[in-house]
C-alpha positions in Angstrom: 53.2 24.5 46.8 56.9 23.3 46.5 57.0 20.1 44.8 54.8 16.9 44.1 56.1 15.0 47.2 53.9 18.2 48.5 51.1 17.7 47.0 51.2 14.0 47.3 50.8 14.2 51.4 47.5 16.9 50.4 45.9 14.5 48.6 46.9 11.7 50.8 44.8 13.4 53.9 42.0 13.7 51.9 39.4 16.6 51.1 39.1 19.0 54.3 38.4 22.8 54.6 41.6 23.6 52.8 41.4 21.0 50.4 39.5 20.1 47.7 39.8 17.3 44.6 38.3 18.0 41.1 38.2 14.7 38.6 38.3 17.4 35.9 37.8 21.1 34.7 34.4 20.2 33.2 33.9 20.7 36.9 34.8 24.0 36.5 31.6 26.1 37.9 31.9 24.1 41.0 35.6 24.5 41.7 35.0 28.8 41.4 32.9 27.9 44.0 35.3 26.7 46.1 37.5 28.9 45.1 35.4 31.7 46.8 34.9 29.6 49.7 38.6 29.2 50.0 39.2 33.0 49.7 36.3 33.9 52.3 37.9 31.7 54.9 41.7 30.8 55.3 42.5 29.9 52.2 43.1 26.5 50.2 44.3 24.3 47.4 41.8 22.6 44.8 43.2 19.9 42.2 41.8 19.2 39.3 42.6 15.7 37.6 42.1 13.8 41.3 39.0 11.6 42.3 36.7 13.1 45.7 38.5 9.7 47.1 42.1 11.0 46.5 42.9 9.2 43.2 45.0 11.0 41.2 43.2 10.3 37.3 45.0 13.3 35.8 43.5 15.1 32.5 44.7 16.8 29.5 46.6 20.1 30.6 47.7 23.3 28.0 48.3 26.5 28.4 45.0 27.4 27.1 43.5 25.2 30.0 45.6 27.5 32.3 44.1 30.4 30.6 40.9 29.5 30.3 40.6 28.7 34.2 42.5 32.1 35.5 39.8 33.5 33.4 36.7 31.9 34.3 37.5 32.2 37.9 38.7 35.9 37.0 34.8 36.8 35.4 32.9 34.4 38.0 34.0 36.4 40.8 33.4 39.8 42.7 35.4 41.1 43.8 37.2 39.4 41.1 39.9 36.2 42.7 43.1 35.9 40.9 44.3 32.4 42.3 47.5 30.7 41.5 47.2 28.5 38.7 50.0 26.1 38.0 50.3 22.5 35.8 51.6 19.7 38.1 52.6 15.8 37.2 52.5 13.4 39.7 52.5 9.4 39.5 53.3 10.4 35.2 49.8 12.1 35.2 48.8 15.8 34.7 47.0 17.6 37.2 46.0 21.6 37.7 46.6 22.9 41.5 44.9 26.0 42.1 45.6 27.7 45.3 43.7 29.9 46.9 45.3 32.6 49.7 42.7 34.4 52.7 41.4 37.6 50.8 40.8 40.9 52.7 38.4 41.6 50.7 35.6 39.5 52.1 33.0 38.1 51.0 33.3 37.0 47.4 30.6 36.1 45.6 30.5 33.4 42.8 28.5 33.6 39.9 26.3 36.6 41.9 26.2 34.5 45.0 
C-alpha cells in the first residue's frame, strides 16, 4: 500500500474477500488462516488494530511485533508464506498491515490444514 489514505479507503469499504480486520495480534492464529486463504485465492490485505466494523483501535507495535507476525506466518504455513508486513499510522493510531499476493504454489495449509 502506498499511504495511510489508501488504507483508510480500504477500511471504509469494509471487510471483503480481499480485506480483513483483526482487533489485535491476539487473533494471530485466525489471521494466519486468513493469510493462507488470501494466498490461495487472489491475494489481499489483513489489518491488525481495526475492529470488524471498521473502527480503528490501533495497538502497541514494536519491531518485535512485526518479527513475531512474520515468524508465526512462516512457521505455521506450508508451503511457507512470506507476506509483506508493515507498521502504519492512521488517525493517530498504530496498526499493522499484512499484504499477501496470490501464490503460484497453491494450496497453502495453515496449521497443517
